[in-house]
N, C-alpha and C positions, 0 to 999 in steps of 0.2 A: 824622449820627453813626454810627460803626461799631457793629455789634452782635455780641456773642459769646454763644453759647448752649452752656451746659454741661448735659449729660444724665448723671445719676448715680443710683445705686441708693438712696442715702439722703442727706438734707440734712446730717446730722451728719458723715458721711464727707467731704462736700465741705468743710465747715468745718475739719476736722482735716487734710485732705490737699491741698486746692487753693485755700484762701483767699488765700494770698500771691500766687498767680498771678492770680487774679481782681482783687485790689486793684491789682496792677501794671497790668493792662489798663485798669481804671477810671481810674487816675491819668493814663493816656494818652488819656482821653476816650471809651473804649468804654462802651457801655451793656451791662450784664451781666445775662443771663437764666439762670436755673437751673430745669431741669425735673427733678422727682423725685416721690417719694411724700410723703404727708402725714406730718409729724413735728413734735414740739414745738420743734425747733431752727429751723423755718421763720421764726419771728418774729425770730430773730437775723439771718438772712440779709436780711430786709426792712429791719431797723434799720440795716444797713450800706449801704442804698441799692440793693440788687439787686432784680431782678424775679423773682418765683417763679411757676412754673406747675406745677400738678398733672398728672401723667401716671400712668396705671394700669399700672405695671410692677412689681407686687408680687413680691418674691423668693420662690423656693421653689415657686411655682405653675406647674403644667404643663397646665392646662386649655387646649386649643388655641383654643377660642372666645374665652376671656378674653384669651389672649395676642394673638390677632388684633386685638382691640379696643385692647390696649395699643400695638401697633404703629401702628394707625390714629391713635391720639391723638397720637403723636409726629409722624406725617406731617402731620396737620392743624396742629400747632403750628409746625413748621418752615415750612410753606407760608405761614402767617399772618405769622410774624415776619420771614422772609427774612433770616436772620442772615448775616453775613460769614464767621463761623467757627462750626463745630459741633465741639465737643470732647466725646467720649463716654467715660465712665469706668466701669469694671467690666463684668461679662459681659453682662447683659441690655441695659443701655444701649448697649453697643458693637454688639450684634447688631441691635437695633431701630433705634438711631440711625444706624448705618452703612447699613442697608437703606433707611431713609427718606431720608437725605441723597443716596444714590445715585439713588433714584427721582426726586428733585427737582433733581438737578444742582447741588448746593451745591459751590462752588469750593474752599473750604478745609475739609477734614475731618481731624480728629485723633482717634485713639482710643488709650486707655490700657489696656493689658492688665495689670491689677494682680493677677497670679497666675492660675492655671488654675481655681480654684474647686472646690467639693465634687464636682461631676460628674466631674472629672478626678483628684481626689486620693483618693476613696474608691471601693471596688469593690463593686458589686452588679449584679444583672441589670438593674434599672431604670437605673442609672448607665451601664452599658455601652451600652444603647440610646440614652440621652440623649447620650452622647459622640459616637456616630455621627451623630446628628441635628445636634449642636452644630457639628461640624467642617464639615458641609455649609452650615449657616447662616453660619458664619464666612467661608467662601469667598464666599458671596453678599454679606455685609456689607462685607468687606474687598476686594472685587473692583474697587472704584472706583479708577481710575488716579490720581485727585487726592487719595487718602487716604494719610496717614502713620500708622503704628502705632508707639506707644512701648511698649517692654518694659522691665521693671525688672531682669531678669537674662538672661544668655545662654542658659540652658536653655529658658526659655519661648519666646524668640525662635527657637531652633533647632527647637522642636516645631512652630511655625507654618510656618517656611520649608521644613523637610523634608517636610511634608505638602502643599506647594504651596498653602497658604492665602494667603500673601502673599510676593512676592519680597523678597529681602534689601534691595534698593535703596530700598524704601519703608518700611523699618523704622529706628528709632532706639533706642539703649540709654541710658536715664537711670536711674541707681541710686536708686530710691526717690523719696519726695516731699520730701526735705530736712528739715532741722531749723533752727529759729530759734535760733542759738547764743547770742544775748543772753537770750532767754526761758528757754532750757534751759542756764543757766549752770552751770559746774563747782561742785560742792559737796563738801566733805570728808565722810568717812563719819561717821555718828552716833557719838557717844562714850558714850552711856548707853542703858539699856533693852535689851530683847531685840533680837537681830538679826532682820532681816526679809528673807525671800526673796520676791521679787515676781514674779508673772506678770501682765502687762498685755496683755489681748486680749479679743476677744469669746469667750464661753464655749462654744466649739465643740470637738467631738471631735478634728478634724484640727489644732487648735492645740496638741494634746498635753495638754489639760487633765486628762484622767484619768491620764496618766502623771505629771503634776505632783502630783496629789492622792495617788496611790499612793506616790510618793516622800516626800511630806510626812508621810503616815501612818507610814511606816517610820522616817523620821528622828526624828519626835516620840516614838517609843517608846524612843529611846535618849538623848535630850537635851531639856533644858528651857530652853535659852538662845535659842530661835529661834521665830519665827512664820512662817507661810506666808500671804501675802496674794494674793488674786485680784481685780484691778481690771478690771472689765468686766461687761457685761450678758449675759444669755441672749438668744437670737435666735429667737423662736418661728417665724419664717418659714423658718428653716433646719432641715432634718431632723436635722442632726448636733448641734444645740444641746443643752446641758444643760437640764434642766427645773427647775421650782421644787422638785419633790420631791428631785431630786439635790442641790440646794443645802441643803435642809433636812437631808438625811441626812448630808452631809459636814460641815456646820456643827456637828454634835454632837461632833466631834473637837476637843478643846481644842488651840488653836494654829493652827487653820485658820480664816481669816477672809475672807469674801466682802465686798468693799468696794463692789460695784456700779460703775456708770459714774462716772468721776471727771472733772469738768470742769477740775480743776486737777491734772493728772497729774504735773506737775513736782514739786510738794511731796510727792507719794506716792513718786516715785522718790528724791527727796532724803532721805526718811526710811528708805529701804531700804538693805540691805547689799549685795545682789546681785540681778540680774535674770535670770529663767529663761524661756525659750520653747522647749518641746520639740515644735515644730510638725512636721507631716508634709511640708509644702512651703509656700513663700511666694513672693509676687512680690518684695517687698523690705520687710521688717518695720519699720515706723516705730517701734514700741516699742523695738527694739534700738538704732536710731541715736539715739533720745532718751536711752536709758540710757547710751550711750557718751558723749554730750555732757555729761551730768551727772557722769560719772566713776564709773560703776558697772561692776564686773566682770560678765561675761555668761556664761551657760551656754545653749547652744542646740544644735540638731541639725545634723548634717552633711548637709544637704539643700539643693536649689536655693533661692536667696533668703536663707536664714539663713546659709549658709556665706560669702556675700558681705558680710555685715554685721559679721563678726568675724574678727580675725586669731588663729588658733588658738595658744594658749599665749603670746599677747602682749596681747590685749585681753579674752580670755576663753577658754572651752573649747568645742570641738565634740564632741558625743557621738553615738553611733549612734541613729537614730530608733527609737522605741518600746522602748528599752532602759532600763528603770527602774533596774536595778542600777548602770549606768554613770552615770545621772543622780544617784543617791544618792551615789555615790563622789565626784563632783566637787562636789556641794553641801557635803558634809561637809568636804572638803579646804579649800574657800574659807572656810567658817565657822571652821575651825581655823587658818587662815593669814591673819591680818589684813594682813600686809605684802604678800602676793600680791594681795589685793583692792585695796590702794592702788596697786600697780604696774599692774595691769590697768586700773584706772580712769583713771590718768594717761595711759597709752598710748591708751586709748579716746577720751579727750577730744581728743588730737592727731589721731587717726584721723578723728574727726568733723569737726574743723576743716578738715582737708585734703581731705575727700571728700564731706561731707554738708551743707555750708552751703546754706541754702534760697535764698539770692540766686543761687547758681550754678545751682540747679535751675530757678528761674524764668527765668533768662537762656537756659538750654538750650531751654525750651519756647518762649520768644519767638523764638528763632532758627528754630525749626521753622515757626512762624506766618509769619515773614518770608521764608521760603525759597520760598513759592508764587509 
C-alpha cells in the first residue's frame, strides 16, 4: 500500500485546507499519515481513518535546541514510515520536512508555500534577523532536485525564484485550497435584522484585525443598522495575535461581536451582508473564496493574495492596505447600496465556480504527484 505523509503546522488547518486532497488519495488506496502538533481536532482526523503522529514543531518558538529536536522528530518519523509522498504545508513544516526528506532521499516531495508568514510581513529587528535565517533554511529545504513547490500567488513565487531559493521549473501555481461549491452554496442576502459585516480569520495583526475594529468603531458611531462580526480564534503561539484582554476591551463596544472559531462557517457567511479582510498579505485567502461562493460582496486589500481573490468593482472592492478611512468608505457604500451587494455576490459566485472549484484544485495536486 502506498503511503502519503502530510506535515502541517496545525491539524485543524489540514482539515480546512487539505482534507479533500487526502480523501481523494485515500479513495485510491493510499494510507494517509498526518504529522502535526497536538490539537482537539486530532480526534476528527483519526475518525476519518487517517494516522496521526505528534511532532514537536510549535509555531512562534525560536529556541534553537527545541527546534533541533523538532527537526529530529520529523527525521525519525519519515525514516520509520518510509512514505511514498511527503507533502509539507506552511512554513515550519516546509523547512523541517524539506530538510528531513532531502537527508533521507525521499523520491516525491511536495511543499506548499501558503503565504510568507509573520516573519516576512511584519518588520522588527527580530524579524529582520529571522528573515535572513529563513531564506538560508529555505534554500537548504528546497534544494532537493526531486522537490516541487506549490505557490498560491505569483508574488510569493517570484520572491523565492528571484532569491535563487528554487528554480522556476520546480514550482507550480495553484490559486488557493479551493472551495466545495456544493457545501458553500449560493445564498441570497438576509432580508431582516441588522446587516452584518464579517471578518473570518485568525485574530492576527497582519490580518488587518485592528483596522477592521477601528473601522467598525467609527461606522457604529454614525449608524445603528449594522453589526461587525469576527469569526476566528486568537493564536497565543503567534506574537502578532490579539489577546484575551484585547477581545474584552473591544467587546465593550456595542455592535462588535467576537464569535470565536466557527466549525460551520458557511452559516455565518450566509447570515452576513458582506465580508471584509483588510490583510497585509496572503497566500490565497480561503475566507474570500468561500465568501464569493456563497455570494457575498467582498472588501479586501490591494496586496498579494487578496488581489487575486477579487475582481475589483465586479465581485468586490480593493482598498489600500492599512487605510482605515478607505475601508470605512467602502463599507458604508455597500451597506447603503443593497443592489450593488447583490450584483457583487452574483458575480462572485460565477468567479468561484470558474476558478476555485475544489475538485480542480485536487486534480492539480494529483497531477503534480503523478509527474514524478
